[in-house]
gemmi code that builds the backbone of each chain (N, CA, C; Angstrom):
import gemmi

chains = {
    "A": [
        ("ASN", (-64.283, -35.638, 157.434), (-63.701, -34.607, 156.585), (-62.683, -35.196, 155.606)),
        ("ALA", (-62.846, -36.496, 155.315), (-61.858, -37.135, 154.455), (-62.013, -36.604, 153.046)),
        ("GLY", (-60.869, -36.427, 152.383), (-60.874, -36.065, 150.978), (-61.002, -37.320, 150.147)),
        ("VAL", (-60.432, -37.289, 148.935), (-60.426, -38.449, 148.072), (-59.352, -39.415, 148.579)),
        ("MET", (-59.756, -40.636, 148.874), (-58.830, -41.603, 149.452), (-58.453, -42.647, 148.410)),
        ("GLN", (-57.163, -42.800, 148.206), (-56.679, -43.816, 147.274), (-55.787, -44.799, 148.011)),
        ("ASN", (-55.917, -46.057, 147.660), (-54.994, -47.048, 148.206), (-54.812, -48.186, 147.220)),
        ("PRO", (-53.637, -48.796, 147.262), (-52.517, -48.426, 148.123), (-51.775, -47.193, 147.591)),
        ("ARG", (-50.912, -46.609, 148.370), (-50.110, -45.482, 147.891), (-49.032, -45.953, 146.931)),
        ("HIS", (-48.477, -47.121, 147.229), (-47.448, -47.701, 146.371), (-47.811, -49.157, 146.117)),
        ("LEU", (-47.598, -49.581, 144.881), (-47.927, -50.945, 144.503), (-46.844, -51.461, 143.562)),
        ("VAL", (-46.259, -52.598, 143.919), (-45.250, -53.217, 143.070), (-45.824, -54.520, 142.549)),
        ("ARG", (-45.754, -54.696, 141.249), (-46.247, -55.917, 140.619), (-45.214, -56.422, 139.627)),
        ("ARG", (-45.157, -57.744, 139.518), (-44.313, -58.356, 138.496), (-45.085, -58.387, 137.182)),
        ("ARG", (-44.338, -58.365, 136.102), (-44.963, -58.446, 134.784), (-45.906, -59.637, 134.714)),
        ("GLY", (-47.103, -59.412, 134.202), (-48.083, -60.473, 134.071), (-49.078, -60.564, 135.213)),
        ("GLN", (-48.790, -59.894, 136.321), (-49.732, -59.913, 137.455), (-50.834, -58.897, 137.236)),
        ("GLU", (-51.781, -58.909, 138.155), (-52.887, -57.951, 138.097), (-52.679, -56.862, 139.140)),
        ("ALA", (-53.075, -55.647, 138.788), (-53.026, -54.525, 139.735), (-54.437, -54.004, 139.953)),
        ("ARG", (-54.790, -53.806, 141.234), (-56.096, -53.242, 141.580), (-55.879, -51.967, 142.376)),
        ("LEU", (-56.394, -50.865, 141.872), (-56.240, -49.577, 142.509), (-57.623, -49.121, 142.965)),
        ("ARG", (-57.681, -48.622, 144.210), (-58.977, -48.263, 144.784), (-59.070, -46.766, 145.035)),
        ("CYS", (-60.290, -46.274, 144.914), (-60.533, -44.848, 145.116), (-61.885, -44.646, 145.772)),
        ("SER", (-61.885, -43.965, 146.912), (-63.134, -43.565, 147.558), (-63.283, -42.066, 147.391)),
        ("PRO", (-64.338, -41.608, 146.716), (-64.481, -40.180, 146.464), (-64.813, -39.417, 147.739)),
        ("MET", (-64.737, -38.108, 147.638), (-65.144, -37.260, 148.759), (-66.612, -37.522, 149.073)),
        ("LYS", (-66.966, -37.338, 150.325), (-68.349, -37.508, 150.746), (-69.226, -36.547, 149.957)),
        ("GLY", (-70.286, -37.078, 149.385), (-71.198, -36.241, 148.619), (-70.873, -36.156, 147.141)),
        ("HIS", (-69.708, -36.685, 146.739), (-69.324, -36.673, 145.331), (-69.693, -38.003, 144.697)),
        ("SER", (-70.400, -37.948, 143.577), (-70.796, -39.190, 142.917), (-70.151, -39.347, 141.543)),
        ("HIS", (-69.217, -38.436, 141.226), (-68.539, -38.494, 139.928), (-67.060, -38.750, 140.179)),
        ("VAL", (-66.526, -39.788, 139.535), (-65.143, -40.199, 139.744), (-64.404, -40.241, 138.405)),
        ("TYR", (-63.172, -39.769, 138.428), (-62.336, -39.700, 137.225), (-60.983, -40.318, 137.546)),
        ("TRP", (-60.464, -41.083, 136.629), (-59.124, -41.640, 136.781), (-58.199, -41.014, 135.743)),
        ("TYR", (-57.000, -40.622, 136.221), (-55.963, -40.051, 135.370), (-54.662, -40.805, 135.592)),
        ("ARG", (-53.826, -40.823, 134.577), (-52.492, -41.414, 134.684), (-51.446, -40.339, 134.446)),
        ("GLN", (-50.383, -40.399, 135.227), (-49.306, -39.428, 135.090), (-47.981, -40.157, 134.984)),
        ("LEU", (-47.293, -39.915, 133.889), (-45.953, -40.447, 133.717), (-44.951, -39.416, 134.227)),
        ("PRO", (-43.744, -39.834, 134.593), (-42.742, -38.884, 135.098), (-42.539, -37.720, 134.139)),
        ("GLU", (-42.477, -36.522, 134.704), (-42.233, -35.304, 133.926), (-43.339, -35.007, 132.917)),
        ("GLU", (-44.527, -35.567, 133.129), (-45.635, -35.284, 132.216), (-46.855, -34.845, 132.996)),
        ("GLY", (-47.808, -34.267, 132.272), (-49.083, -33.900, 132.892), (-49.975, -35.111, 133.054)),
        ("LEU", (-51.210, -34.866, 133.423), (-52.161, -35.941, 133.656), (-52.949, -36.258, 132.392)),
        ("LYS", (-53.085, -37.550, 132.123), (-53.844, -37.998, 130.959), (-55.132, -38.666, 131.430)),
        ("PHE", (-56.243, -38.199, 130.900), (-57.551, -38.735, 131.263), (-57.660, -40.195, 130.844)),
        ("MET", (-58.243, -40.995, 131.738), (-58.483, -42.404, 131.402), (-59.977, -42.703, 131.317)),
        ("VAL", (-60.699, -42.465, 132.432), (-62.091, -42.890, 132.478), (-62.863, -42.042, 133.463)),
        ("TYR", (-64.158, -41.885, 133.168), (-65.068, -41.116, 134.020), (-66.251, -42.021, 134.356)),
        ("LEU", (-66.549, -42.138, 135.648), (-67.618, -43.016, 136.096), (-68.552, -42.298, 137.061)),
        ("GLN", (-69.794, -42.710, 137.017), (-70.740, -42.418, 138.075), (-71.118, -43.758, 138.692)),
        ("LYS", (-71.864, -43.707, 139.771), (-72.245, -44.952, 140.437), (-72.850, -45.941, 139.436)),
        ("GLU", (-72.214, -47.086, 139.322), (-72.681, -48.208, 138.503), (-72.668, -47.925, 137.001)),
        ("ASN", (-72.084, -46.821, 136.584), (-72.063, -46.496, 135.151), (-70.703, -45.974, 134.717)),
        ("ILE", (-70.246, -46.434, 133.569), (-69.086, -45.832, 132.925), (-69.617, -44.800, 131.940)),
        ("ILE", (-69.233, -43.546, 132.156), (-69.755, -42.477, 131.320), (-68.845, -42.233, 130.103)),
        ("ASP", (-67.544, -42.283, 130.335), (-66.591, -41.990, 129.266), (-65.313, -42.754, 129.541)),
        ("GLU", (-64.976, -43.686, 128.667), (-63.731, -44.448, 128.836), (-62.817, -44.233, 127.641)),
        ("SER", (-62.950, -43.089, 127.015), (-62.213, -42.819, 125.782), (-60.699, -42.765, 125.970)),
        ("GLY", (-60.246, -42.527, 127.203), (-58.814, -42.447, 127.432), (-58.194, -43.729, 127.958)),
        ("MET", (-58.971, -44.742, 128.078), (-58.479, -45.988, 128.663), (-58.108, -46.975, 127.565)),
        ("PRO", (-56.945, -47.615, 127.679), (-56.576, -48.641, 126.687), (-57.662, -49.705, 126.598)),
        ("LYS", (-57.883, -50.186, 125.392), (-58.987, -51.131, 125.154), (-58.716, -52.475, 125.795)),
        ("GLU", (-57.460, -52.840, 125.902), (-57.131, -54.149, 126.457), (-56.496, -54.000, 127.827)),
        ("ARG", (-56.741, -54.956, 128.668), (-56.132, -55.133, 129.992), (-56.632, -54.151, 131.049)),
        ("PHE", (-57.205, -53.047, 130.658), (-57.651, -52.051, 131.634), (-59.175, -52.084, 131.765)),
        ("SER", (-59.645, -51.980, 133.001), (-61.077, -51.868, 133.228), (-61.309, -51.049, 134.486)),
        ("ALA", (-62.500, -50.479, 134.596), (-62.823, -49.669, 135.763), (-64.271, -49.894, 136.138)),
        ("GLU", (-64.544, -49.753, 137.424), (-65.906, -49.869, 137.898), (-66.117, -48.955, 139.091)),
        ("PHE", (-67.359, -48.620, 139.334), (-67.735, -47.815, 140.487), (-69.053, -48.385, 140.958)),
        ("PRO", (-68.988, -49.395, 141.824), (-70.214, -50.096, 142.229), (-71.091, -49.241, 143.126)),
        ("LYS", (-72.312, -49.727, 143.307), (-73.257, -49.006, 144.146), (-72.706, -48.828, 145.556)),
        ("GLU", (-72.076, -49.857, 146.061), (-71.448, -49.793, 147.373), (-69.945, -49.996, 147.214)),
        ("GLY", (-69.174, -49.209, 147.912), (-67.738, -49.407, 147.892), (-67.012, -48.466, 146.955)),
        ("PRO", (-65.689, -48.592, 146.949), (-64.876, -47.665, 146.177), (-64.900, -47.946, 144.681)),
        ("SER", (-64.385, -46.997, 143.933), (-64.132, -47.238, 142.506), (-62.847, -48.048, 142.388)),
        ("ILE", (-62.810, -48.947, 141.432), (-61.653, -49.802, 141.220), (-61.145, -49.619, 139.786)),
        ("LEU", (-59.841, -49.381, 139.674), (-59.175, -49.426, 138.373), (-58.350, -50.705, 138.355)),
        ("ARG", (-58.621, -51.548, 137.379), (-57.990, -52.862, 137.327), (-57.126, -52.958, 136.078)),
        ("ILE", (-55.897, -53.388, 136.278), (-54.982, -53.587, 135.150), (-54.553, -55.045, 135.171)),
        ("GLN", (-54.919, -55.750, 134.136), (-54.547, -57.162, 134.059), (-53.234, -57.335, 133.297)),
        ("GLN", (-52.502, -58.369, 133.646), (-51.266, -58.734, 132.941), (-50.385, -57.501, 132.736)),
        ("VAL", (-50.004, -56.881, 133.825), (-49.264, -55.625, 133.749), (-47.955, -55.796, 132.996)),
        ("VAL", (-47.570, -54.710, 132.334), (-46.296, -54.630, 131.619), (-45.535, -53.428, 132.159)),
        ("ARG", (-44.234, -53.358, 131.845), (-43.389, -52.294, 132.386), (-43.940, -50.914, 132.034)),
        ("GLY", (-44.530, -50.794, 130.859), (-45.072, -49.505, 130.429), (-46.266, -49.025, 131.233)),
        ("ASP", (-46.814, -49.890, 132.084), (-47.927, -49.481, 132.942), (-47.435, -48.742, 134.191)),
        ("SER", (-46.130, -48.771, 134.420), (-45.577, -48.077, 135.586), (-45.866, -46.590, 135.470)),
        ("ALA", (-46.542, -46.053, 136.469), (-46.951, -44.655, 136.447), (-47.635, -44.342, 137.775)),
        ("ALA", (-47.963, -43.068, 137.947), (-48.818, -42.672, 139.069), (-50.247, -42.568, 138.553)),
        ("TYR", (-51.148, -43.193, 139.262), (-52.557, -43.183, 138.868), (-53.326, -42.364, 139.900)),
        ("PHE", (-54.005, -41.334, 139.402), (-54.734, -40.437, 140.286), (-56.229, -40.566, 140.044)),
        ("CYS", (-56.943, -40.515, 141.139), (-58.388, -40.492, 141.106), (-58.839, -39.097, 141.555)),
        ("ALA", (-59.886, -38.598, 140.935), (-60.460, -37.322, 141.332), (-61.966, -37.483, 141.425)),
        ("SER", (-62.586, -36.612, 142.196), (-64.040, -36.662, 142.281), (-64.612, -35.253, 142.225)),
        ("SER", (-65.887, -35.180, 141.891), (-66.572, -33.893, 141.864), (-68.036, -34.136, 142.187)),
        ("PRO", (-68.708, -33.084, 142.663), (-70.126, -33.253, 142.985), (-71.020, -33.150, 141.755)),
        ("LEU", (-70.461, -32.561, 140.693), (-71.247, -32.360, 139.480), (-70.556, -33.028, 138.314)),
        ("ASP", (-71.317, -33.187, 137.255), (-70.809, -33.801, 136.038), (-69.697, -32.942, 135.437)),
        ("ARG", (-68.476, -33.467, 135.421), (-67.328, -32.767, 134.826), (-67.336, -31.302, 135.229)),
        ("SER", (-67.349, -31.140, 136.542), (-67.576, -29.823, 137.112), (-66.695, -28.744, 136.518)),
        ("THR", (-67.319, -27.692, 136.099), (-66.589, -26.522, 135.613), (-65.626, -25.998, 136.654)),
        ("TYR", (-65.906, -26.242, 137.888), (-65.135, -25.650, 138.976), (-64.013, -26.535, 139.475)),
        ("GLY", (-63.681, -27.595, 138.745), (-62.479, -28.352, 139.062), (-62.740, -29.569, 139.914)),
        ("TYR", (-61.705, -30.325, 140.095), (-61.789, -31.598, 140.792), (-61.002, -31.591, 142.094)),
        ("THR", (-61.334, -32.553, 142.950), (-60.532, -32.858, 144.125), (-59.804, -34.158, 143.849)),
        ("PHE", (-58.491, -34.119, 143.939), (-57.681, -35.299, 143.640), (-57.265, -36.021, 144.913)),
        ("GLY", (-57.060, -37.326, 144.762), (-56.422, -38.101, 145.806), (-54.914, -38.001, 145.686)),
        ("SER", (-54.219, -38.682, 146.589), (-52.749, -38.624, 146.609), (-52.108, -39.579, 145.630)),
        ("GLY", (-52.919, -40.415, 144.979), (-52.400, -41.262, 143.920), (-51.900, -42.617, 144.391)),
        ("THR", (-51.819, -43.514, 143.431), (-51.175, -44.821, 143.619), (-50.033, -44.897, 142.635)),
        ("ARG", (-48.840, -45.146, 143.172), (-47.677, -45.269, 142.305), (-47.421, -46.732, 142.028)),
        ("LEU", (-47.668, -47.105, 140.780), (-47.509, -48.491, 140.359), (-46.139, -48.675, 139.735)),
        ("THR", (-45.431, -49.670, 140.222), (-44.144, -50.036, 139.640), (-44.235, -51.478, 139.185)),
        ("VAL", (-43.946, -51.693, 137.925), (-43.952, -53.048, 137.372), (-42.509, -53.498, 137.181)),
        ("VAL", (-42.176, -54.610, 137.821), (-40.781, -55.090, 137.762), (-40.687, -56.384, 136.968)),
    ],
    "B": [
        ("THR", (-58.878, -32.554, 119.042), (-58.369, -32.706, 120.408), (-57.837, -31.366, 120.909)),
        ("GLN", (-58.271, -30.978, 122.091), (-57.783, -29.731, 122.655), (-56.459, -29.981, 123.347)),
        ("LEU", (-55.487, -29.115, 123.100), (-54.179, -29.252, 123.713), (-53.837, -27.991, 124.459)),
        ("LEU", (-53.149, -28.167, 125.584), (-52.660, -27.047, 126.359), (-51.140, -27.103, 126.413)),
        ("GLU", (-50.515, -25.985, 126.190), (-49.071, -25.877, 126.318), (-48.756, -24.983, 127.504)),
        ("GLN", (-47.677, -25.313, 128.203), (-47.259, -24.490, 129.328), (-45.799, -24.105, 129.175)),
        ("SER", (-45.513, -22.881, 129.587), (-44.133, -22.409, 129.528), (-43.839, -21.508, 130.716)),
        ("PRO", (-42.587, -21.482, 131.187), (-41.539, -22.411, 130.758), (-41.780, -23.803, 131.318)),
        ("GLN", (-41.029, -24.762, 130.846), (-41.170, -26.122, 131.365), (-40.559, -26.218, 132.758)),
        ("PHE", (-39.411, -25.555, 132.943), (-38.720, -25.537, 134.234), (-38.374, -24.082, 134.578)),
        ("LEU", (-38.407, -23.777, 135.864), (-38.058, -22.443, 136.314), (-37.448, -22.548, 137.703)),
        ("SER", (-36.247, -21.999, 137.828), (-35.569, -22.006, 139.121), (-35.226, -20.569, 139.470)),
        ("ILE", (-35.722, -20.105, 140.599), (-35.508, -18.710, 140.983), (-35.114, -18.634, 142.454)),
        ("GLN", (-34.649, -17.446, 142.854), (-34.304, -17.196, 144.248), (-35.535, -16.700, 145.011)),
        ("GLU", (-35.555, -17.015, 146.272), (-36.620, -16.514, 147.159), (-36.710, -14.992, 147.035)),
        ("GLY", (-37.948, -14.502, 146.943), (-38.178, -13.064, 146.865), (-38.381, -12.540, 145.449)),
        ("GLU", (-38.013, -13.328, 144.459), (-38.195, -12.901, 143.070), (-39.654, -13.081, 142.641)),
        ("ASN", (-39.996, -12.376, 141.563), (-41.321, -12.515, 140.960), (-41.217, -13.408, 139.728)),
        ("LEU", (-42.311, -14.036, 139.357), (-42.289, -14.895, 138.177), (-43.679, -14.978, 137.555)),
        ("THR", (-43.697, -15.318, 136.281), (-44.959, -15.560, 135.570), (-44.818, -16.827, 134.745)),
        ("VAL", (-45.814, -17.666, 134.816), (-45.871, -18.868, 133.981), (-47.123, -18.794, 133.130)),
        ("TYR", (-47.074, -19.487, 131.985), (-48.108, -19.321, 130.970), (-48.730, -20.639, 130.569)),
        ("CYS", (-49.979, -20.524, 130.160), (-50.748, -21.670, 129.692), (-51.456, -21.224, 128.415)),
        ("ASN", (-51.198, -21.924, 127.305), (-51.725, -21.481, 126.019), (-52.373, -22.619, 125.252)),
        ("SER", (-53.364, -22.253, 124.474), (-54.046, -23.234, 123.632), (-54.575, -22.549, 122.383)),
        ("SER", (-54.794, -23.324, 121.362), (-55.454, -22.803, 120.159), (-56.970, -22.956, 120.273)),
        ("SER", (-57.411, -23.606, 121.341), (-58.838, -23.859, 121.543), (-59.404, -22.923, 122.599)),
        ("VAL", (-60.685, -22.710, 122.516), (-61.391, -21.919, 123.511), (-61.888, -22.847, 124.616)),
        ("PHE", (-61.764, -22.403, 125.846), (-62.248, -23.182, 126.988), (-63.335, -22.404, 127.723)),
        ("SER", (-64.306, -23.129, 128.233), (-65.335, -22.479, 129.036), (-64.840, -22.199, 130.443)),
        ("SER", (-63.875, -22.983, 130.897), (-63.254, -22.703, 132.186), (-61.832, -23.225, 132.181)),
        ("LEU", (-61.045, -22.650, 133.040), (-59.656, -23.063, 133.141), (-59.273, -23.066, 134.605)),
        ("GLN", (-58.535, -24.098, 134.997), (-58.116, -24.225, 136.385), (-56.588, -24.261, 136.457)),
        ("TRP", (-56.098, -23.814, 137.599), (-54.687, -23.982, 137.929), (-54.593, -24.875, 139.161)),
        ("TYR", (-53.668, -25.831, 139.099), (-53.403, -26.735, 140.203), (-51.914, -26.658, 140.556)),
        ("ARG", (-51.603, -26.953, 141.817), (-50.200, -27.136, 142.218), (-50.058, -28.561, 142.740)),
        ("GLN", (-49.013, -29.211, 142.288), (-48.754, -30.588, 142.693), (-47.376, -30.660, 143.338)),
        ("GLU", (-47.321, -31.188, 144.543), (-46.047, -31.374, 145.229), (-45.611, -32.827, 145.056)),
        ("PRO", (-44.328, -33.088, 145.175), (-43.821, -34.450, 144.942), (-44.543, -35.468, 145.807)),
        ("GLY", (-44.981, -36.545, 145.183), (-45.618, -37.612, 145.921), (-47.075, -37.370, 146.280)),
        ("GLU", (-47.635, -36.263, 145.814), (-49.018, -35.933, 146.147), (-49.834, -35.696, 144.882)),
        ("GLY", (-51.157, -35.607, 145.067), (-52.019, -35.283, 143.946), (-52.116, -33.780, 143.740)),
        ("PRO", (-52.593, -33.356, 142.582), (-52.753, -31.923, 142.330), (-53.791, -31.320, 143.269)),
        ("VAL", (-53.542, -30.092, 143.672), (-54.470, -29.359, 144.525), (-54.967, -28.152, 143.752)),
        ("LEU", (-56.261, -28.004, 143.683), (-56.857, -26.903, 142.928), (-56.547, -25.566, 143.595)),
        ("LEU", (-56.025, -24.631, 142.787), (-55.738, -23.280, 143.282), (-56.861, -22.310, 142.931)),
        ("VAL", (-57.298, -22.357, 141.672), (-58.281, -21.370, 141.224), (-58.980, -21.872, 139.973)),
        ("THR", (-60.187, -21.370, 139.751), (-60.915, -21.590, 138.503), (-61.273, -20.225, 137.917)),
        ("VAL", (-61.032, -20.043, 136.625), (-61.452, -18.820, 135.942), (-62.399, -19.204, 134.813)),
        ("VAL", (-63.438, -18.386, 134.653), (-64.469, -18.752, 133.681), (-64.812, -17.622, 132.708)),
        ("THR", (-64.430, -16.400, 133.027), (-64.813, -15.263, 132.195), (-63.590, -14.688, 131.493)),
        ("GLY", (-63.678, -14.431, 130.190), (-62.574, -13.847, 129.461), (-62.123, -12.550, 130.099)),
        ("GLY", (-60.812, -12.397, 130.313), (-60.283, -11.197, 130.942), (-60.296, -11.222, 132.457)),
        ("GLU", (-60.845, -12.276, 133.028), (-60.975, -12.351, 134.495), (-59.607, -12.405, 135.163)),
        ("VAL", (-59.505, -11.712, 136.290), (-58.299, -11.726, 137.118), (-58.700, -12.145, 138.524)),
        ("LYS", (-57.976, -13.136, 139.056), (-58.234, -13.559, 140.439), (-56.930, -13.547, 141.221)),
        ("LYS", (-57.039, -13.133, 142.465), (-55.858, -13.081, 143.331), (-56.044, -14.058, 144.490)),
        ("LEU", (-54.949, -14.743, 144.797), (-54.922, -15.657, 145.929), (-53.625, -15.374, 146.661)),
        ("LYS", (-53.703, -14.479, 147.655), (-52.521, -14.031, 148.391), (-51.489, -13.491, 147.387)),
        ("ARG", (-50.336, -14.118, 147.256), (-49.286, -13.601, 146.365), (-49.428, -14.119, 144.930)),
        ("LEU", (-50.465, -14.868, 144.655), (-50.676, -15.434, 143.318), (-51.759, -14.656, 142.594)),
        ("THR", (-51.495, -14.300, 141.342), (-52.470, -13.600, 140.511), (-52.687, -14.418, 139.241)),
        ("PHE", (-53.936, -14.726, 138.971), (-54.308, -15.542, 137.825), (-55.091, -14.679, 136.849)),
        ("GLN", (-54.790, -14.848, 135.569), (-55.534, -14.104, 134.554), (-55.975, -15.051, 133.454)),
        ("PHE", (-57.202, -14.875, 133.006), (-57.759, -15.635, 131.897), (-57.785, -14.716, 130.694)),
        ("GLY", (-57.255, -15.144, 129.562), (-57.198, -14.298, 128.387), (-58.582, -13.892, 127.893)),
        ("ASP", (-58.620, -12.753, 127.217), (-59.901, -12.240, 126.720), (-60.622, -13.256, 125.839)),
        ("ALA", (-59.845, -13.985, 125.038), (-60.437, -14.956, 124.116), (-60.627, -16.323, 124.752)),
        ("ARG", (-60.299, -16.444, 126.016), (-60.422, -17.701, 126.788), (-59.624, -18.834, 126.155)),
        ("LYS", (-58.449, -18.482, 125.606), (-57.570, -19.511, 125.047), (-56.272, -19.613, 125.844)),
        ("ASP", (-56.033, -18.678, 126.743), (-54.767, -18.689, 127.447), (-54.933, -18.124, 128.846)),
        ("SER", (-53.941, -18.397, 129.675), (-53.980, -17.930, 131.055), (-52.563, -17.747, 131.558)),
        ("SER", (-52.433, -16.921, 132.566), (-51.128, -16.737, 133.182), (-51.276, -16.790, 134.693)),
        ("LEU", (-50.176, -17.168, 135.325), (-50.081, -17.209, 136.784), (-48.847, -16.412, 137.174)),
        ("HIS", (-49.053, -15.374, 137.954), (-47.953, -14.532, 138.412), (-47.797, -14.717, 139.909)),
        ("ILE", (-46.572, -14.967, 140.351), (-46.286, -15.096, 141.783), (-45.364, -13.950, 142.183)),
        ("THR", (-45.765, -13.241, 143.193), (-44.980, -12.119, 143.730), (-44.192, -12.593, 144.943)),
        ("ALA", (-42.927, -12.199, 144.993), (-42.065, -12.516, 146.146), (-42.130, -13.999, 146.482)),
        ("ALA", (-41.693, -14.811, 145.534), (-41.794, -16.263, 145.673), (-41.090, -16.756, 146.936)),
        ("GLN", (-41.642, -17.817, 147.497), (-41.100, -18.436, 148.705), (-40.818, -19.906, 148.427)),
        ("PRO", (-39.934, -20.519, 149.195), (-39.641, -21.948, 148.976), (-40.890, -22.824, 149.008)),
        ("GLY", (-41.884, -22.421, 149.776), (-43.130, -23.184, 149.837), (-43.923, -23.153, 148.554)),
        ("ASP", (-43.552, -22.281, 147.626), (-44.230, -22.225, 146.331), (-43.686, -23.289, 145.368)),
        ("THR", (-42.616, -23.937, 145.753), (-42.010, -24.973, 144.903), (-43.019, -26.062, 144.592)),
        ("GLY", (-43.056, -26.459, 143.326), (-43.971, -27.520, 142.925), (-44.187, -27.515, 141.428)),
        ("LEU", (-45.070, -28.407, 140.995), (-45.454, -28.491, 139.592), (-46.785, -27.769, 139.426)),
        ("TYR", (-46.803, -26.761, 138.580), (-48.017, -25.980, 138.345), (-48.662, -26.457, 137.051)),
        ("LEU", (-49.885, -26.919, 137.184), (-50.618, -27.489, 136.055), (-51.816, -26.622, 135.728)),
        ("CYS", (-52.027, -26.379, 134.447), (-53.290, -25.761, 134.050), (-54.154, -26.842, 133.396)),
        ("ALA", (-55.453, -26.668, 133.521), (-56.399, -27.630, 132.948), (-57.606, -26.876, 132.433)),
        ("GLY", (-58.069, -27.247, 131.260), (-59.218, -26.579, 130.690), (-60.295, -27.574, 130.298)),
        ("ASN", (-61.511, -27.072, 130.316), (-62.579, -27.911, 129.786), (-63.628, -27.071, 129.098)),
        ("ASN", (-64.408, -27.750, 128.287), (-65.609, -27.162, 127.721), (-66.797, -27.940, 128.254)),
        ("TYR", (-67.913, -27.292, 128.267), (-69.099, -27.894, 128.847), (-69.289, -29.316, 128.335)),
        ("GLY", (-69.406, -30.226, 129.300), (-69.663, -31.614, 128.943), (-68.451, -32.390, 128.491)),
        ("GLN", (-67.304, -31.744, 128.458), (-66.090, -32.437, 128.026), (-65.183, -32.713, 129.221)),
        ("ASN", (-64.225, -33.621, 129.010), (-63.279, -33.916, 130.078), (-62.225, -32.824, 130.191)),
        ("PHE", (-61.672, -32.698, 131.367), (-60.572, -31.766, 131.558), (-59.353, -32.234, 130.785)),
        ("VAL", (-58.672, -31.270, 130.156), (-57.407, -31.520, 129.482), (-56.339, -30.805, 130.288)),
        ("PHE", (-55.279, -31.507, 130.617), (-54.207, -30.927, 131.418), (-53.009, -30.583, 130.539)),
        ("GLY", (-52.360, -29.489, 130.884), (-51.085, -29.172, 130.284), (-49.978, -29.993, 130.926)),
        ("PRO", (-48.764, -29.950, 130.359), (-47.650, -30.745, 130.895), (-47.050, -30.169, 132.167)),
        ("GLY", (-47.378, -28.917, 132.482), (-46.920, -28.348, 133.737), (-45.656, -27.516, 133.637)),
        ("THR", (-45.502, -26.631, 134.601), (-44.261, -25.875, 134.814), (-43.725, -26.286, 136.165)),
        ("ARG", (-42.482, -26.767, 136.167), (-41.881, -27.195, 137.429), (-41.085, -26.035, 138.012)),
        ("LEU", (-41.569, -25.508, 139.123), (-40.966, -24.341, 139.766), (-40.144, -24.756, 140.969)),
        ("SER", (-38.957, -24.204, 141.045), (-38.111, -24.423, 142.210), (-37.710, -23.058, 142.764)),
        ("VAL", (-38.040, -22.796, 144.020), (-37.690, -21.540, 144.663), (-36.616, -21.830, 145.701)),
        ("LEU", (-35.458, -21.258, 145.464), (-34.299, -21.537, 146.317), (-34.207, -20.516, 147.448)),
        ("PRO", (-33.932, -20.987, 148.664), (-33.840, -20.050, 149.809), (-32.585, -19.197, 149.726)),
    ],
}
model = gemmi.Model(1)
for chain_id, residues in chains.items():
    chain = gemmi.Chain(chain_id)
    for i, (resn, *xyz) in enumerate(residues, 1):
        res = gemmi.Residue()
        res.name, res.seqid = resn, gemmi.SeqId(i, " ")
        for name, pos in zip(("N", "CA", "C"), xyz):
            atom = gemmi.Atom()
            atom.name, atom.element = name, gemmi.Element(name[0])
            atom.pos, atom.b_iso = gemmi.Position(*pos), 0.0
            res.add_atom(atom)
        chain.add_residue(res)
    model.add_chain(chain)
structure = gemmi.Structure()
structure.add_model(model)
structure.setup_entities()
């Protein structure tokens, strides 16, 4: 009965290091979405993936950020050479249908702090 | 780009009071959702509305979708401390990504 699982919950990285954030969608959900939330702000769309495919990455910065959702295993959001401005909460959501009209199930997020 | 505005940005009330928060856009949405987010957690879906003029009730929460499907309201009756949180609205159109508003941060004091 697991929901959307994200790990780690908290991640501290020094400037220039790489950050890897993992997301396992709800059982039966094959659509995964990544959002970023800055303090006191709403959620900003980053990328939408299905198994082995990136469907929409229009919200993801062109440099340093990448995402994948392999056939086996969790979805990974990767941030290379992190900078202080990357500090934020990163949320993963999943749905059983394509951009489901009926909303998403979110994980508890990964809070990235860049020092 | 579709944008959602929410008001008020912050709201602090006493337990037992009623309140209404708003979500507005200049764009039409095919569906609109309300989520509640507690500190340190992800948003939790409360309701989805899809029909203009639709009203949905969830215990003490009443959600309304505007006739033109551009706005929505959330009314809470007899608020309780457990209602404290960030209330987010999100809208989408068929085949498009969800757009989230900035949220209303509600604090219900005992």
